C-alpha positions as a printed NumPy array, in Angstrom:
array([[ 19.787, 168.123,  44.556],
       [ 18.944, 165.679,  41.694],
       [ 15.482, 165.196,  40.957],
       [ 14.89 , 161.557,  42.013],
       [ 16.348, 162.349,  45.25 ],
       [ 13.965, 165.269,  45.858],
       [ 11.087, 162.907,  45.04 ],
       [ 12.406, 160.197,  47.466],
       [ 12.229, 162.801,  50.132],
       [  8.893, 164.041,  49.318],
       [  7.316, 160.545,  49.074],
       [  8.878, 159.869,  52.347],
       [  7.196, 162.671,  54.054],
       [  4.142, 161.607,  52.581],
       [  4.304, 157.923,  53.777],
       [  4.785, 159.384,  57.235],
       [  1.64 , 161.538,  57.067],
       [ -0.153, 158.436,  55.683],
       [  0.954, 156.228,  58.627],
       [  0.04 , 158.566,  61.267],
       [ -3.637, 158.593,  59.86 ],
       [ -3.52 , 154.608,  59.239],
       [ -2.632, 154.129,  63.   ],
       [ -5.858, 156.184,  64.006],
       [ -9.699, 155.978,  63.593],
       [-10.467, 157.289,  60.181],
       [-13.524, 158.302,  58.302],
       [-14.097, 156.844,  54.965],
       [-16.19 , 158.669,  51.933],
       [-16.879, 157.606,  48.458],
       [-16.056, 159.47 ,  45.369],
       [-18.072, 156.623,  43.554],
       [-19.105, 153.068,  43.964],
       [-16.211, 151.015,  45.394],
       [-14.054, 154.12 ,  45.049],
       [-13.18 , 155.214,  48.75 ],
       [-11.043, 158.176,  49.819],
       [ -9.939, 159.323,  53.176],
       [ -8.155, 162.134,  54.987],
       [ -4.894, 160.215,  54.195],
       [ -5.482, 160.707,  50.356],
       [ -6.252, 164.242,  50.792],
       [ -3.762, 165.442,  53.117],
       [ -0.797, 163.398,  51.125],
       [ -1.853, 164.755,  48.091],
       [ -1.761, 168.103,  49.082],
       [  1.618, 167.736,  50.608],
       [  3.031, 165.869,  47.7  ],
       [  1.639, 168.753,  45.247],
       [  3.004, 171.424,  47.551],
       [  6.609, 170.208,  47.911],
       [  6.601, 169.469,  44.161],
       [  5.399, 172.928,  43.013],
       [  8.056, 174.475,  45.446],
       [ 10.999, 172.063,  43.969],
       [  9.932, 172.383,  40.469],
       [  7.932, 175.647,  39.772],
       [  5.614, 175.326,  36.821],
       [  5.854, 171.783,  36.23 ],
       [  1.989, 170.53 ,  35.858],
       [  1.088, 167.862,  38.518],
       [ -1.728, 165.526,  37.773],
       [ -2.596, 164.109,  40.974],
       [ -5.437, 161.853,  41.722],
       [ -7.204, 163.938,  44.415],
       [ -6.604, 167.314,  42.734],
       [ -9.384, 168.917,  40.611],
       [ -8.652, 168.172,  37.086],
       [ -8.599, 172.24 ,  36.59 ],
       [ -5.415, 172.173,  38.879],
       [ -3.495, 169.979,  36.563],
       [ -2.594, 172.842,  34.384],
       [ -1.585, 172.3  ,  30.509],
       [ -0.18 , 169.061,  31.262],
       [ -0.727, 167.785,  27.724],
       [  1.677, 170.159,  26.12 ],
       [  4.28 , 170.322,  29.063],
       [  7.894, 169.114,  28.376],
       [  7.675, 167.582,  31.896],
       [  4.885, 166.048,  34.175],
       [  4.345, 164.686,  37.431],
       [  1.621, 162.258,  38.068],
       [  0.807, 161.346,  41.551],
       [ -0.945, 158.81 ,  43.48 ],
       [ -0.738, 159.774,  47.074],
       [ -2.281, 156.384,  48.462],
       [ -2.236, 153.842,  45.912],
       [ -4.51 , 151.085,  47.016],
       [ -7.084, 153.213,  49.233],
       [ -9.147, 150.2  ,  49.33 ],
       [ -6.511, 148.184,  50.894],
       [ -5.872, 151.164,  53.204],
       [ -9.234, 150.843,  54.471],
       [ -9.183, 147.237,  54.711],
       [ -5.788, 147.797,  56.891],
       [ -4.198, 144.987,  54.912],
       [ -0.985, 147.1  ,  54.321],
       [ -1.191, 146.73 ,  50.763],
       [ -0.883, 150.246,  49.751],
       [  1.968, 153.089,  48.547],
       [  2.817, 156.425,  47.851],
       [  3.433, 156.845,  44.082],
       [  5.416, 159.774,  42.253],
       [  6.182, 159.299,  38.607],
       [  7.725, 161.594,  36.039],
       [  7.194, 162.048,  32.394],
       [  9.57 , 164.044,  30.038],
       [  8.726, 164.37 ,  26.109],
       [  6.395, 161.201,  25.936],
       [  7.631, 158.278,  28.264],
       [  7.858, 157.992,  32.064],
       [ 11.563, 158.537,  33.043],
       [ 11.797, 158.338,  36.749],
       [  9.608, 157.043,  39.516],
       [  9.382, 156.317,  43.332],
       [  7.039, 153.887,  45.119],
       [  6.948, 154.021,  49.001],
       [  5.25 , 151.68 ,  51.032],
       [  4.42 , 153.267,  54.258],
       [  3.406, 150.072,  56.479],
       [  6.962, 148.423,  55.642],
       [  8.854, 151.652,  54.892],
       [ 10.244, 149.835,  51.755],
       [ 10.991, 151.907,  48.726],
       [ 11.454, 150.986,  44.803],
       [ 12.905, 153.713,  42.773],
       [ 14.308, 154.398,  39.484],
       [ 15.412, 156.487,  36.639],
       [ 15.653, 155.243,  32.76 ],
       [ 19.347, 155.295,  31.794],
       [ 20.415, 154.86 ,  35.596],
       [ 18.831, 151.687,  36.715],
       [ 16.502, 151.1  ,  39.724],
       [ 17.194, 150.275,  43.417],
       [ 15.419, 149.214,  46.431],
       [ 15.808, 150.863,  49.86 ],
       [ 14.845, 148.668,  53.044],
       [ 13.263, 149.868,  56.32 ],
       [ 16.856, 150.445,  57.691],
       [ 17.707, 152.905,  54.491],
       [ 19.991, 150.419,  53.11 ],
       [ 20.077, 150.598,  49.235],
       [ 20.431, 147.697,  46.847],
       [ 20.393, 148.192,  42.934],
       [ 18.008, 146.007,  41.306],
       [ 19.006, 143.394,  38.586],
       [ 17.794, 143.907,  34.992],
       [ 14.44 , 141.787,  34.558],
       [ 15.019, 138.261,  33.277],
       [ 13.421, 136.728,  30.061],
       [ 11.989, 133.479,  30.576],
       [  9.318, 131.442,  28.965],
       [  5.608, 131.932,  30.126],
       [  5.346, 128.602,  31.805],
       [  8.278, 129.196,  33.942],
       [  6.796, 132.814,  34.967],
       [  5.004, 134.131,  38.016],
       [  2.308, 136.621,  37.029],
       [  1.206, 139.313,  39.614],
       [ -2.392, 140.493,  39.149],
       [ -5.057, 142.385,  40.502],
       [ -7.448, 141.642,  43.627],
       [-10.031, 143.842,  42.279],
       [-13.031, 141.956,  40.318],
       [-12.749, 144.534,  37.54 ],
       [ -9.288, 143.806,  36.723],
       [ -8.577, 140.34 ,  37.927],
       [ -7.688, 137.352,  36.005],
       [-10.516, 134.472,  36.177],
       [ -9.521, 130.884,  36.824],
       [-10.1  , 130.458,  33.266],
       [ -7.906, 133.143,  32.142],
       [ -5.039, 131.824,  34.351],
       [ -5.595, 128.165,  32.835],
       [ -5.41 , 129.646,  29.359],
       [ -2.325, 131.828,  29.979],
       [ -0.686, 129.005,  31.706],
       [  2.024, 130.687,  33.866],
       [  4.14 , 128.773,  36.3  ],
       [  2.39 , 130.67 ,  39.199],
       [ -0.271, 133.509,  39.522],
       [ -0.438, 135.518,  42.596],
       [ -2.555, 138.599,  43.443],
       [ -1.916, 141.794,  45.293],
       [ -3.749, 145.086,  46.149],
       [ -2.016, 148.299,  44.832],
       [ -0.558, 148.759,  40.966],
       [  2.66 , 150.143,  42.9  ],
       [  3.284, 146.802,  44.782],
       [  2.481, 144.555,  41.765],
       [  5.012, 146.602,  39.974],
       [  7.473, 146.321,  42.857],
       [  7.143, 142.52 ,  42.813],
       [  8.487, 142.526,  39.124],
       [ 10.963, 144.955,  40.018],
       [ 12.492, 142.905,  42.886],
       [ 12.068, 139.572,  41.112],
       [  9.35 , 138.232,  43.237],
       [  7.285, 138.076,  40.193],
       [  8.086, 138.279,  36.282],
       [  5.003, 139.938,  34.762],
       [  2.636, 142.467,  35.977],
       [ -0.651, 141.796,  34.074],
       [ -3.89 , 143.737,  34.479],
       [ -7.099, 142.768,  32.718],
       [ -8.908, 145.475,  31.033],
       [ -8.898, 147.979,  33.825],
       [ -5.377, 149.387,  34.848],
       [ -6.521, 152.423,  36.782],
       [ -5.266, 155.645,  35.754],
       [ -2.092, 157.414,  34.277],
       [ -0.701, 157.982,  38.018],
       [ -1.035, 154.17 ,  38.644],
       [  1.166, 153.381,  35.644],
       [  3.507, 156.37 ,  35.175],
       [  6.088, 155.408,  38.405],
       [  5.959, 151.835,  37.674],
       [  6.694, 152.028,  33.868],
       [  9.704, 154.394,  34.588],
       [ 11.188, 151.804,  37.335],
       [ 10.46 , 148.835,  35.377],
       [ 11.614, 150.801,  32.071],
       [ 15.024, 151.229,  33.873],
       [ 15.391, 147.536,  34.498],
       [ 15.02 , 146.703,  30.599],
       [ 11.396, 145.995,  31.09 ],
       [  8.601, 146.898,  28.462],
       [  5.292, 148.208,  29.69 ],
       [  2.163, 148.699,  27.32 ],
       [ -1.474, 148.029,  27.488],
       [ -2.655, 144.484,  26.746],
       [ -2.86 , 144.889,  23.041],
       [  0.797, 146.15 ,  22.973],
       [  0.3  , 149.91 ,  22.704],
       [  2.139, 152.278,  24.522],
       [  0.476, 154.333,  27.064],
       [ -0.31 , 157.904,  26.17 ],
       [  0.64 , 160.29 ,  29.13 ],
       [ -0.739, 163.225,  27.383],
       [ -4.161, 161.953,  26.641],
       [ -6.984, 163.95 ,  27.951],
       [ -8.505, 160.824,  29.368],
       [ -6.577, 159.615,  32.449],
       [ -8.41 , 156.608,  32.935],
       [ -6.6  , 153.584,  31.441],
       [ -8.987, 151.067,  30.424],
       [ -6.756, 148.935,  28.046],
       [ -5.085, 146.597,  30.76 ],
       [ -1.501, 146.598,  31.322],
       [  1.31 , 144.275,  30.578],
       [  4.792, 144.799,  32.028],
       [  7.527, 142.223,  31.8  ],
       [ 11.096, 141.581,  30.163],
       [ 10.925, 142.027,  26.496],
       [ 10.693, 138.261,  25.328],
       [  8.233, 137.51 ,  27.976],
       [  6.051, 140.543,  27.601],
       [  5.866, 139.406,  23.735],
       [  4.79 , 136.05 ,  24.602],
       [  2.08 , 137.435,  26.819],
       [  1.005, 139.74 ,  23.974],
       [  0.765, 136.642,  21.753],
       [ -1.288, 134.548,  24.028],
       [ -3.741, 137.392,  25.12 ],
       [ -4.178, 138.094,  21.246],
       [ -5.132, 134.395,  20.921],
       [ -7.253, 134.164,  23.811],
       [ -9.333, 137.166,  22.737],
       [ -8.905, 139.351,  25.869]])
């Protein structure tokens, strides 16, 4: 079975498990201020890691709910899996449906494949660089996604974070002057908006989560001809010892991406 097909199956199993917990009363713990974790995060993390280890023995898995000592020597590995078992745990706790299972793959220096599975809708976005990306609806119907379209910033829709640490202020939006600005929980679902054309730019100010929040989205949008960098235009380093990504994120078609970077540089954020 091809790698992406295996990832789709694993993400599907994890999404079913997550929904089982979502539909029952569950306890919420905190790893730190504003950083909740639930049984869904932990059980889905375990399931995904076990399935990946069985299908791809010896490949390091950098997963959010696994102790860092279990990540292995990912910095020197040819292939790495990055896993966020419940991307958008705050949204999971709030029961607003805006969360997703994410599995991404790095080969060499860059993400090459990824899966985003939204448990509440059973919608899936997936892709592989060089082979394109696609959407699967709740009935299992698969549709190839079109390459990202370049347009001027004043014609574009920006999707940004609901989280205060990464949210664009009203002043930021006024200075960027897009056609429209929408907010959403979950990095996965923001990237999905760009992948399927509901938005044109994914922009996170300063804080953009961790490498497991960007890997699958970068692969899926890259497979559609998009460019994914931090807010200064640097490629993300998936072999960094520091997995937290605090330099922002910008993803869009090449020309629009360049215009965003110019505007961000001029505004000083």
